[in-house]
C-alpha positions in Angstrom: 25.4 235.2 33.1 28.9 236.2 34.0 31.9 234.7 32.5 32.9 233.3 35.8 29.5 231.8 36.2 29.9 230.4 32.6 33.4 228.8 33.4 32.0 227.3 36.5 29.0 225.9 34.4 31.6 224.5 31.8 33.5 223.0 34.7 30.5 221.5 36.3 29.6 220.0 32.9 33.1 218.6 32.3 33.1 217.1 35.8 29.6 215.5 35.0 30.8 214.2 31.8 34.1 212.9 33.3 32.1 211.3 36.0 29.6 209.7 33.3 32.7 208.8 31.3 34.3 206.9 34.0 31.0 205.3 35.0 30.4 204.4 31.3 33.9 202.8 31.2 33.2 200.7 34.4 29.9 199.5 33.3 31.6 198.6 29.7 34.3 196.7 31.4 32.1 194.7 33.6 29.7 193.8 30.8 32.7 192.8 28.3 34.1 190.6 31.3 30.7 189.0 31.9 30.5 188.5 28.1 33.9 187.1 27.9 33.2 184.5 30.6 29.8 183.4 28.9 31.8 183.1 25.6 34.3 181.1 27.4 31.7 179.0 28.8 29.9 178.5 25.5 33.2 177.6 23.8 34.1 175.1 26.4 30.7 173.4 26.1 30.8 173.2 22.4 34.3 172.0 22.5 33.3 169.3 25.0 30.6 168.2 22.8 32.7 168.3 19.6 35.3 166.1 21.6 33.0 163.7 22.6 31.3 163.4 19.0 34.9 163.0 17.7 35.7 160.2 20.3 32.6 158.5 19.2 33.3 158.7 15.5 36.9 157.4 16.1 35.4 154.5 18.0 33.0 153.8 15.2 35.8 153.9 12.4 38.1 151.8 14.7 35.3 149.0 14.9 34.7 149.3 11.2 38.4 148.9 10.6 38.6 145.8 12.8 35.8 144.4 11.1 37.4 144.9 7.7 40.9 143.7 8.8 38.8 140.6 10.2 37.5 140.1 6.8 40.9 140.3 5.1 42.4 138.1 7.6 39.7 135.3 7.0 40.2 135.9 3.1 43.7 135.6 3.8 43.3 132.2 5.5 41.3 130.8 2.8 43.4 131.5 0.1 46.2 129.9 2.1 44.1 127.0 2.5 43.5 126.9 -1.5 47.2 127.4 -1.9 48.1 124.6 0.1 45.4 122.5 -1.4 46.7 123.4 -4.8 50.4 122.8 -3.9 49.6 119.3 -2.8 47.8 118.7 -5.9 50.6 119.8 -8.1 53.1 117.7 -5.8 51.1 114.8 -6.5 50.7 115.2 -10.3 54.4 115.7 -10.3 55.1 112.6 -8.5 52.7 110.6 -10.6 54.4 112.1 -13.5 57.9 111.2 -12.3 56.7 107.6 -11.6 55.1 107.1 -15.0 58.6 108.8 -16.5 60.5 106.4 -14.5 58.5 103.5 -15.6 58.9 104.4 -19.3 62.6 104.8 -18.7 62.8 101.4 -17.0 60.7 99.9 -20.1 62.8 101.6 -22.4 66.1 100.4 -20.6 64.6 96.7 -20.8 63.8 97.0 -24.4 67.3 98.6 -25.1 69.1 95.8 -23.1 67.0 93.1 -24.9 68.0 94.6 -28.4 71.6 95.0 -27.3 71.6 91.4 -26.3 70.0 90.2 -29.6 72.6 92.1 -31.5 75.5 90.7 -29.3 74.4 87.1 -30.0 
């Protein structure tokens, strides 16, 4: 084989390698694009599923919180009623005590008036 033939063989080999390289790059790009699209599809599906699960969990939490708030509101209403009854009972006791004290003062005033009259006569 002569040098020219060897050079042509190398040149042909370079061209074949270059063509193969270009084809390999094209195939890899197509495969990467397809894989990227598939990956994005899977990510979107997983994201949608996670979003739905999060929404459901949020609704469950909201309902539980509403229930807890309702229980607190009922407890506050019960305590408010109890406080009203206790305040009314205290007012009644105080009125009774004031009436008793007022009666005692009147009695003492009558006794004092009697003693003063007796001393003045």
